[in-house]
C-alpha positions, 0 to 999 in steps of 0.5 A, spaced: 853 187 146 845 188 145 842 182 143 834 183 143 829 189 145 829 187 152 837 189 152 835 195 149 830 198 154 834 196 160 840 200 157 836 206 156 834 205 163 841 205 166 842 212 162 840 219 166 833 221 164 832 225 158 828 231 156 823 229 150 819 235 147 813 233 143 808 238 139 801 236 141 797 241 136 793 235 134 791 233 141 784 237 139 783 236 132 779 231 129 781 224 129 781 223 122 788 224 120 792 224 113 793 216 111 800 216 112 798 217 119 794 212 120 796 206 125 796 205 132 799 212 133 793 215 135 793 221 141 790 217 146 796 211 145 801 216 143 800 220 151 799 214 154 806 211 150 810 218 153 807 217 160 810 209 160 817 211 157 816 217 163 814 212 168 820 207 166 825 213 168 826 214 160 824 221 159 822 227 162 816 229 157 815 236 155 808 238 151 808 244 146 801 246 144 794 249 147 795 248 154 788 247 156 786 242 151 792 238 153 790 239 161 784 236 159 787 230 155 791 228 160 786 228 166 781 224 161 787 219 161 788 220 169 795 222 167 797 227 173 799 234 169 805 235 174 808 230 171 809 234 165 812 240 162 807 244 158 808 250 153 803 254 150 802 254 142 797 253 138 799 252 130 802 246 129 808 249 124 810 253 130 810 248 135 814 244 131 819 249 130 820 251 138 821 244 139 826 244 134 829 251 137 829 247 144 834 242 141 838 247 138 839 251 145 840 244 149 833 245 153 831 238 150 835 232 149 831 229 144 824 230 139 818 226 138 813 227 132 807 226 136 800 227 132 803 232 127 803 231 120 809 226 117 810 231 111 810 237 115 814 235 121 820 232 116 820 238 112 822 242 118 827 236 120 830 237 113 830 245 113 837 249 113 834 251 121 833 243 123 836 238 125 839 234 119 846 232 119 850 231 113 843 233 109 841 226 109 836 222 112 834 215 112 829 210 117 832 203 120 827 198 122 829 193 127 826 186 130 829 181 134 832 174 131 833 168 136 840 171 137 841 178 134 838 184 133 836 185 125 836 192 122 832 193 115 833 199 111 831 204 108 824 203 110 821 209 110 825 215 107 828 214 101 824 211 095 829 209 089 836 211 092 842 211 087 849 208 089 851 214 092 844 215 097 846 207 098 852 209 101 849 214 106 844 209 108 849 203 109 853 208 113 847 210 117 845 203 119 853 202 121 852 207 126 846 205 129 849 198 130 855 201 133 850 203 138 848 196 140 855 194 141 857 191 134 864 192 133 864 190 125 857 190 122 855 185 116 851 188 111 847 183 106 846 188 100 839 185 097 837 184 090 833 179 087 838 175 084 845 174 087 849 175 081 851 182 077 846 183 071 847 190 068 840 190 066 838 190 074 841 196 077 840 194 084 845 188 083 850 193 080 850 197 086 850 192 090 857 189 087 860 196 088 858 196 095 861 190 096 867 192 093 868 199 097 867 194 103 873 190 101 877 196 100 876 199 107 871 205 103 866 203 108 867 200 115 863 194 115 863 187 112 858 188 105 856 182 101 852 183 095 848 182 090 845 177 095 838 174 095 833 173 101 835 166 100 843 167 100 843 172 105 838 168 110 842 161 109 849 159 108 847 153 105 843 156 100 849 161 099 854 156 097 849 152 093 849 158 089 857 159 089 858 164 095 862 163 100 862 169 105 861 171 112 855 175 111 850 170 109 846 167 115 849 172 120 848 179 117 846 184 122 843 189 116 839 187 111 840 193 106 833 193 101 835 196 093 828 201 094 823 202 099 817 198 095 821 191 097 823 194 104 816 197 106 813 190 103 817 185 107 817 190 113 809 190 112 809 182 111 813 181 118 808 185 121 802 183 119 803 176 117 808 173 122 806 178 128 813 180 129 814 186 134 818 192 130 821 198 131 825 203 128 829 209 128 830 216 124 838 216 122 842 222 119 839 227 125 844 231 129 839 229 135 835 223 136 828 224 133 822 219 134 818 218 128 812 214 131 811 212 123 804 209 125 805 202 123 807 199 130 804 198 137 805 202 144 811 197 145 814 199 139 814 206 141 816 205 147 822 202 144 823 207 139 824 212 145 828 208 148 832 208 142 832 215 142 835 215 149 841 211 147 843 215 142 843 222 146 
């Protein structure tokens, strides 16, 4: 079972090298990007990250964009052009659609967003001719605890998911947990309090998810509602009358909405300096979203996750 980020990298290195296609249209546009694309994901760091992953034996990169300008950028970064396949295309949406078509045709194994705009990229992924599986996407963020990997979801895609969407989010997290060798995923269905209160819908949703788990409708051990205190500590849980397997042993924190999930995710990064990575779930082939809040190391980890899921 994979216990940390080093295990993810080493396991991916032991796999056959995968062909990763990335639209590179924004490599020669203004350095000013949309607000959702701000962060460490500038063109220089992305290209360096891709080449780092290639040198580590994880991928064979395929870049789609204007050939001359991509070659100029590779030269400026002292990257040998011979190591990279370049496909000519001048328009962003055409580059994204061509990359998706390469996945469909079996000419590439995984797709990376690169510097294309997040909204347009996800729209292309979600299109009927895109890469969606079961009509539902969610995002899982990962960080390391001392004894295991911790999955947080949904930290990026779904704003205020209803119960049916939370079921799908849970199932996506279970699928990812199985990639790490986790046999029976333990999920903490979070809310602001640890008991059911009809005035707080997330407590009702968490209780339903827990009951569905008991009856085998969800192939995981789900406990909820739990507040962060009860989810993180057996002592705190027992003090609150909860005697269950999930507190202190959860593999997944299932958040009630993106406000709490994304705030918690940023809190770990910016206040505690936690190394984070993540992956988009619900696609037929792995998609590297590089959400723009991580570091070059976290992007390499995201690529490694994609390789493991091929």
